[in-house]
N, C-alpha and C positions, 0 to 999 in steps of 0.2 A: 290458494291457500290449503293447509294440509288437515284431514282430520283429526280432533282430538280423540285421547284414549287413556290420558295418565290420571294419576289420582287426585292431582290438585284440584280444589273447588272449581265448578264449571264455569263461575261469570269470569273466575280470574283467568282461567285456562283460555278462555274466549278474547278477553282483554289482552292478555300476553300475545296471542296468535295475530290478532286485529294489528297491534303495534309493529310486529315482526313484521306483518304483510306491508304496512306502511314504510317501513324501513327498506322493503326489499323491492318496494315501487309497486308491488302488484296492486295497493289502493293508491292510487294517485291524488294529490293536489287537485283540486279543481272539478274532479269528477264525482257525477253522482251513481250511487250504490244501491241495489234493492235488499233490504234486510231480508226477503225472503231467500235470494239468492245466496247471500253470506251465511246464512243459516244452514242451506243445502251443501254448500262447501264445506262446511264445517262438521256436517253431519250432526248438528245439535237443533233444538228447537229454538223458535224464534225469541222466545222471552232471555234467555241468558245473553243473546246478541244484542237486544234492546237495551238490555242493564249495561253491558261493556260499552255501547256506544253512548248510553246518556253520561258515564262516566267520561269518557273521551270529549263531549259536548262540554260537561262542566269546566274541563280544562281549555276550552276553546278550540279544539281541534276539529269538530266535525259539526255539520250543524242538520238538524232533521226539517225536511220540505215537506209539507202536509200532501199526503197522496201521492208522493213520488220517491221518497227513500231518504237516504242520508247523503250528505255531502263532505269529501274530506276538503277543510278550508285551506285556502293559499294565503303565507304569510305576506302581509304587505311591509312597507319600507318603515311604517310607523308601528307596526308590530315589532320588526328586527330592532328598531331603535327602545321600544318600551321595553322588550325583554332584556338587553343588554344594559339597558339603563338601570334594570332591578339588580341584575347581576352585580354590576358595578356597585351598586348602593351595598349589598350585601357582602359581597366577596373579598372587596378590598379591605374593610375592617377586619373580617374574619380571617383575612390571611395572617395578619398582625398578631390575632388572639392566637392562631394555631402555633405560629413560631414561639410563642410564650407558654404554650401548652405543655401538660405533664401526661395527655394520655397517650402513654407509650403505645398501647395497643392500637389506636387509630393512628398514630404516628407510622408506626411499623406497616399498616395495612397500605398508607400513601406511598411508602417507600417500596415496598412490594408490588404496588401497582405501577409505579414508575421503571422498575427493571422489567417488569412485564412488556410496559412500551417500547423499551430499548430492545427485547427480543422482538417484538412484533415489526418494529421499524426495520430491523436487520433483515426480517424474512418478507418485509415488502407486503405485512398482513394487514390492510387498512381496518376491515371489521374487527380484528382482535383489537387492534390500536385504539381504535374507538370504544371499545368495552372498557378497556384499562384505563382510559382517560377517563371515563366517566365514575370508575372506582375511584380514581386519585383525587378528584374534584370533591366526591362525598367523603372520602377520608378525611381529607383537609379541612372539610367544612364541620364535622363531627369532632373534630380534634379542636375546633376553636369553642367547642362546647354548648352549641344552641341545634338541637334536631329539626326544631322550626324552619331554621335558615337553611339547612341541608335539603329538607323535603320541600321548600319552596324554590330553590335553585334546581332542583333534580327536575321539577316542573316545568320550570322555563325553559332549560335545556330539552327537555322532551320533545318542546312545540317547535323548537329548531331542527331536533333530530328527524322528527317524522317530514319535514320539507325536504330533506335529503338535498339540504345546500352543503356546499362544500368549499372550505378554505385549501384544501390540497391541489385545487386548478392552480391555483397561483403560487402555491409555495408547497415543498416537498414533505414528506413526514419526518426527514430528519430535521428539518426548518422547525416543525411543529414540535418536535422532541426537545429542542435546544431551547424553546422557550418556556416548556416545563422543567427542564434542567433547572432553569434560573430560579424558578419557583419553588423545587424541590429542595435545591440547595442551601435558599435561602431560609426556608421553615425549619429544615433539619439544624441548620448552624444557629438558630435562635434571633436571626436578624429581623425584628417585627418590621423596620422601616422598608428593607429590599424586599421583603416579603410582599409586603403591600404594592411598593412601586411595581414589581414584577407581575402579580396578579391584575393590577391596572392597566399595565401596557398590554399584555396577553388578551385582554378581553376588548379593548379599544381596538387593537390590532383587528380581532376576531370579527367584532363588528361592522368595521369599515369594510372588510373585505367582503363580508355576507352583503352588506347593504349596495356595494359594488357589481356583485353577479348577480342580485335577485331575480332580476328579468331574465337572466340566461338558462342553460337547461340545469336541470336539478342531477345531483350525484350524493353520495354518501356524505355524512357530515363528520368532521373532527373538529372540536373546539377544546 
């Protein structure tokens, strides 16, 4: 992990760096870490580290073990089923709402994110693809008009991301891009039924791939 030096509020900086460390694999699921050691590596006191970790604990990403430290939690099959069950409940109807939406700003953001995904796919840049994928889904949900749904899905996606599970072990970035193209085109054309069907198919396929892979080696997530 890297020392923190910028002007963002300290707890937020610690939170962001810890999440990035999870995504990079520096903080691994199942392992126990010392709050003191994390503080030393970041060059900050234990208080902001503990506050940031408490935030992760509220998301179900870590657990504190008395007199030992903090453990990065591993996702179980039930966790994956539950997280994707939540996403299906929220995102399928939201896709239809987005297709009917007149929120041009969010729809433009979704379109720009998709174009960026195309560029990242062409460059074989999975990390950039993942970032734009997150923006794509978030903009779609915000276009549907419910920020609470967008925030809930972002948290659910975050729980999968930090596990570093990957659908790209069994499908290429190009295949993932085409799944998103179907969603993008349906929303942009105002086809509510097709938008919902495309999102449902995407989430169901992603869930099934991750359930099949969850016992295998971890990698970075694209969903």
